[in-house]
N, C-alpha and C positions, 0 to 999 in steps of 0.2 A: 375814411378821413383825406384829406386833402394835404397835401404837404408840396412844400418848392425844390421846384432841383436841392437849391440850398440846404433845408432840413435836410430830406436824404443822405448828400454828403455826408454832413455834419451826422449824420447816425453809421452812419459805415464807417468811418474816421473811425465812432467810439465802439463797435463791434469788431475793429481790427486791434487799435487798440486793447479793448481789454482777449479779444487773442493771445495776443504776443503778450500779455502779461501772464494768462495762463500757462506758458509753453514759458516764460521768464522761472517763474513763483518756483517751482521743486525745479532746477538747477542752483535756485541763493538755497532751497531749501537743503538740497543735500550736500552745498559746500561746508552749511554751518552744521549738518552732521559731522561731514567730517574732518571740521575744522574741532567740535571739543573731543571727539575720538582723540588726534591727535595731541591734544591738549591732553585729556588721563594719562593716554599713553606718551605722555616727556617731551616730545616729538616739536611742542609747540610751546610758550612759557604762557602764564598768566597773561601777559603786558598784552601779547602779540595777539590771541586772544581775545582780548578783548577789542582792541581797533578792527581788527575785523569784523567780530561781531555786531559794532554800531554800524559798521561799512555796508557789511548785508542786510539787517535789516534798514537802513538807510535805502537803498540801492532796491530791497520791496514796497516799500512803501512810496517811495518815488517811481515804482516803473511804468503808473499806467499813465500817467503822465508828461513820463520822453517821447520824442517825439514833434509828430507832426495830431495830435490828439485834442481834441475838441476839447472846450472848458467842462465843466458842471452846470455851469449857471448858462451857457448855450445849450444842455438839455432837455432844461426843464424849464424854460422859455418856448421851447417848442413840445412842448411837453402839453401847462396850462396854454397855447394858444387854441388849442387842440383838443383839451377840455370842455365837456359840455359845460353851456353855462344854468346851470340848476341856478333856484333861487335856496341863499341861503335861508335862514332862522330871522335873523336880523329883517332882511325883506318882510317874509308874511308879517311880522311881529309888525310894523313898522305901517304894513298896508293896513294891517286891521285897528291901526288903534286911531290912523285916517276916518273909518268910514264910523 
């Protein structure tokens, strides 16, 4: 599979972003558990827990996209370009109908 330097850079940036998100997500999960325990023991009000929970869930979802992470469509474009071009069933059927 031959790739340009730009494509390799995009893939390496995606790997770095994935690794960063793998480190951040357990921390956010631990914060969520800590906030839940604080609410259960009365140290944190239900309203404050709700705001904190929404913030933590939002950060968990958005964390892979923070920074200079490549867009999903860029990675799909690279994969599509390197995908072997096999004949589809439509191509085979249209060729048989022509003959």
